[in-house]
One Martini backbone bead per residue (centre of mass of N, CA, C, O) as a GRO file, in nm:
protein
  171
    1MET     BB    1   0.059   0.063  -0.021
    2ALA     BB    2   0.297   0.252  -0.006
    3ALA     BB    3   0.374   0.219  -0.304
    4ALA     BB    4   0.103   0.318  -0.416
    5GLN     BB    5   0.134   0.606  -0.295
    6GLY     BB    6   0.402   0.644  -0.477
    7GLY     BB    7   0.287   0.527  -0.783
    8ASP     BB    8   0.262   0.208  -0.786
    9SER     BB    9   0.054   0.029  -0.982
   10ALA     BB   10   0.150  -0.266  -0.950
   11ALA     BB   11   0.133  -0.274  -0.642
   12TYR     BB   12  -0.166  -0.205  -0.626
   13ALA     BB   13  -0.277  -0.446  -0.783
   14ALA     BB   14  -0.155  -0.660  -0.596
   15PHE     BB   15  -0.294  -0.568  -0.342
   16LEU     BB   16  -0.587  -0.618  -0.439
   17ARG     BB   17  -0.555  -0.919  -0.508
   18GLU     BB   18  -0.475  -1.002  -0.212
   19LEU     BB   19  -0.729  -0.876  -0.065
   20SER     BB   20  -0.982  -1.022  -0.172
   21PRO     BB   21  -0.961  -1.303  -0.020
   22LEU     BB   22  -0.952  -1.182   0.263
   23LEU     BB   23  -1.232  -1.052   0.254
   24ARG     BB   24  -1.395  -1.303   0.202
   25GLY     BB   25  -1.316  -1.443   0.466
   26PHE     BB   26  -1.413  -1.229   0.660
   27TYR     BB   27  -1.715  -1.237   0.561
   28ARG     BB   28  -1.772  -1.543   0.579
   29ARG     BB   29  -1.741  -1.559   0.896
   30ARG     BB   30  -1.992  -1.338   0.935
   31LEU     BB   31  -2.184  -1.443   0.661
   32PHE     BB   32  -2.288  -1.749   0.636
   33ASN     BB   33  -2.612  -1.664   0.565
   34LEU     BB   34  -2.495  -1.427   0.332
   35SER     BB   35  -2.347  -1.511   0.054
   36ASP     BB   36  -2.463  -1.308  -0.160
   37ASP     BB   37  -2.309  -1.045  -0.019
   38ILE     BB   38  -1.998  -1.081  -0.033
   39GLU     BB   39  -1.912  -0.974  -0.313
   40ASP     BB   40  -2.028  -0.694  -0.280
   41LEU     BB   41  -1.859  -0.624  -0.029
   42VAL     BB   42  -1.586  -0.650  -0.157
   43GLN     BB   43  -1.625  -0.430  -0.372
   44GLU     BB   44  -1.691  -0.199  -0.177
   45THR     BB   45  -1.424  -0.214  -0.023
   46LEU     BB   46  -1.232  -0.164  -0.259
   47LEU     BB   47  -1.349   0.114  -0.322
   48ALA     BB   48  -1.289   0.238  -0.044
   49VAL     BB   49  -0.987   0.197  -0.055
   50HIS     BB   50  -0.945   0.370  -0.305
   51ASN     BB   51  -1.083   0.636  -0.190
   52LYS     BB   52  -0.893   0.610   0.100
   53ARG     BB   53  -0.577   0.585   0.041
   54HIS     BB   54  -0.486   0.874   0.153
   55THR     BB   55  -0.532   0.783   0.474
   56TYR     BB   56  -0.290   0.622   0.477
   57ASP     BB   57  -0.036   0.528   0.718
   58PRO     BB   58   0.278   0.392   0.673
   59SER     BB   59   0.349   0.374   0.996
   60LEU     BB   60   0.113   0.177   0.984
   61PRO     BB   61  -0.081  -0.078   0.984
   62VAL     BB   62  -0.282  -0.196   0.730
   63THR     BB   63  -0.482  -0.381   0.883
   64ALA     BB   64  -0.627  -0.170   1.056
   65TRP     BB   65  -0.736  -0.003   0.825
   66LEU     BB   66  -0.888  -0.231   0.679
   67HIS     BB   67  -1.066  -0.327   0.913
   68ALA     BB   68  -1.229  -0.072   0.938
   69ILE     BB   69  -1.353  -0.068   0.658
   70ALA     BB   70  -1.483  -0.352   0.670
   71ARG     BB   71  -1.664  -0.295   0.917
   72TYR     BB   72  -1.828  -0.063   0.799
   73LYS     BB   73  -1.948  -0.227   0.564
   74LEU     BB   74  -2.087  -0.435   0.739
   75VAL     BB   75  -2.268  -0.244   0.898
   76ASP     BB   76  -2.414  -0.126   0.657
   77LEU     BB   77  -2.543  -0.386   0.563
   78LEU     BB   78  -2.694  -0.461   0.826
   79ARG     BB   79  -2.868  -0.208   0.839
   80ALA     BB   80  -3.007  -0.234   0.566
   81ARG     BB   81  -3.124  -0.515   0.612
   82SER     BB   82  -3.288  -0.445   0.864
   83ALA     BB   83  -3.466  -0.229   0.732
   84ARG     BB   84  -3.591  -0.410   0.516
   85GLU     BB   85  -3.712  -0.628   0.709
   86ALA     BB   86  -3.894  -0.434   0.877
   87LEU     BB   87  -4.093  -0.379   0.634
   88HIS     BB   88  -4.191  -0.710   0.650
   89ASP     BB   89  -4.316  -0.704   0.912
   90PRO     BB   90  -4.559  -0.816   1.085
   91LEU     BB   91  -4.833  -0.744   1.247
   92ASP     BB   92  -4.951  -0.767   1.538
   93GLU     BB   93  -5.181  -0.855   1.724
   94GLY     BB   94  -5.337  -0.587   1.910
   95HIS     BB   95  -5.274  -0.302   1.716
   96GLU     BB   96  -5.530  -0.131   1.633
   97GLU     BB   97  -5.476   0.150   1.774
   98LEU     BB   98  -5.281   0.260   1.550
   99PHE     BB   99  -5.549   0.274   1.334
  100ALA     BB  100  -5.714   0.454   1.465
  101ASP     BB  101  -5.876   0.708   1.529
  102PRO     BB  102  -5.825   0.997   1.614
  103ALA     BB  103  -5.830   1.177   1.872
  104PRO     BB  104  -6.027   1.433   1.977
  105ASP     BB  105  -5.795   1.585   2.126
  106ALA     BB  106  -5.624   1.657   1.878
  107GLU     BB  107  -5.817   1.864   1.757
  108GLU     BB  108  -5.822   2.053   1.998
  109ALA     BB  109  -5.519   2.109   2.009
  110ARG     BB  110  -5.501   2.234   1.727
  111ARG     BB  111  -5.691   2.470   1.790
  112ASP     BB  112  -5.534   2.586   2.034
  113LEU     BB  113  -5.274   2.640   1.882
  114GLY     BB  114  -5.394   2.837   1.681
  115VAL     BB  115  -5.477   3.047   1.891
  116LEU     BB  116  -5.196   3.094   2.010
  117LEU     BB  117  -5.050   3.175   1.747
  118GLN     BB  118  -5.232   3.431   1.683
  119GLN     BB  119  -5.101   3.594   1.937
  120LEU     BB  120  -4.857   3.622   1.775
  121PRO     BB  121  -4.622   3.756   1.620
  122ASP     BB  122  -4.503   3.710   1.306
  123LYS     BB  123  -4.191   3.679   1.399
  124GLN     BB  124  -4.296   3.404   1.552
  125ARG     BB  125  -4.520   3.247   1.408
  126LEU     BB  126  -4.393   3.184   1.127
  127PRO     BB  127  -4.147   3.022   1.215
  128ILE     BB  128  -4.304   2.803   1.358
  129GLU     BB  129  -4.476   2.708   1.123
  130TYR     BB  130  -4.242   2.639   0.926
  131VAL     BB  131  -4.039   2.474   1.108
  132LYS     BB  132  -4.226   2.301   1.318
  133LEU     BB  133  -4.486   2.227   1.132
  134GLN     BB  134  -4.363   2.203   0.820
  135GLY     BB  135  -4.032   2.147   0.809
  136LEU     BB  136  -3.859   2.371   0.751
  137SER     BB  137  -3.601   2.543   0.703
  138VAL     BB  138  -3.450   2.822   0.799
  139ARG     BB  139  -3.392   2.925   0.516
  140GLU     BB  140  -3.681   2.894   0.405
  141ALA     BB  141  -3.816   3.075   0.617
  142ALA     BB  142  -3.658   3.329   0.549
  143GLN     BB  143  -3.755   3.355   0.256
  144ARG     BB  144  -4.066   3.374   0.323
  145THR     BB  145  -4.039   3.621   0.545
  146GLY     BB  146  -3.765   3.811   0.521
  147LEU     BB  147  -3.580   3.698   0.719
  148SER     BB  148  -3.337   3.611   0.894
  149GLU     BB  149  -3.198   3.333   1.021
  150SER     BB  150  -3.168   3.451   1.305
  151ALA     BB  151  -3.461   3.554   1.331
  152VAL     BB  152  -3.590   3.279   1.312
  153LYS     BB  153  -3.460   3.148   1.557
  154ILE     BB  154  -3.557   3.361   1.759
  155GLY     BB  155  -3.861   3.334   1.700
  156VAL     BB  156  -3.887   3.043   1.789
  157PHE     BB  157  -3.780   3.069   2.074
  158ARG     BB  158  -3.969   3.297   2.177
  159GLY     BB  159  -4.239   3.173   2.095
  160LEU     BB  160  -4.216   2.911   2.265
  161ARG     BB  161  -4.190   3.054   2.533
  162VAL     BB  162  -4.463   3.197   2.525
  163LEU     BB  163  -4.637   2.946   2.496
  164ALA     BB  164  -4.548   2.807   2.757
  165GLU     BB  165  -4.642   3.032   2.946
  166ARG     BB  166  -4.942   3.022   2.862
  167ILE     BB  167  -4.996   2.727   2.934
  168ARG     BB  168  -4.903   2.781   3.243
  169GLY     BB  169  -5.020   3.086   3.313
  170GLU     BB  170  -4.790   3.331   3.302
  171ARG     BB  171  -4.951   3.526   3.058
   0.00000   0.00000   0.00000
């Protein structure tokens, strides 16, 4: 790897050829029941090694550097696989309340929040509506309101503080 960093392309090609079977063994020991994913993982790891080769410090063992990359790729695969499988998990019986009609209290709370928000000045109300309720970024809220990004952040902070005080009955 050190020679490859020095510009020796033949050494780099040899390094990658020798690395491939080692990676297959590393992943095979950890993914014995997911053999279809091993070759993809080897290729992704080789690509990551290529893209991150400039981060290798020749004064340190190459194995530690490679092991870190391989482990990150393995974790990425397992996370992605877990997320995909979770999408196909059947719902257990007895969770019908998750799909029940929303509670009537939610509609009342929405109306109450609307009344409270209307009592705020625009420089507080609009940032809260855009950032907290609609999920816009601070930058997008600033563009829509004509306020600076700092003013949007301050408006959200101060407006939420005022709302909390009113809900507690302090104002």
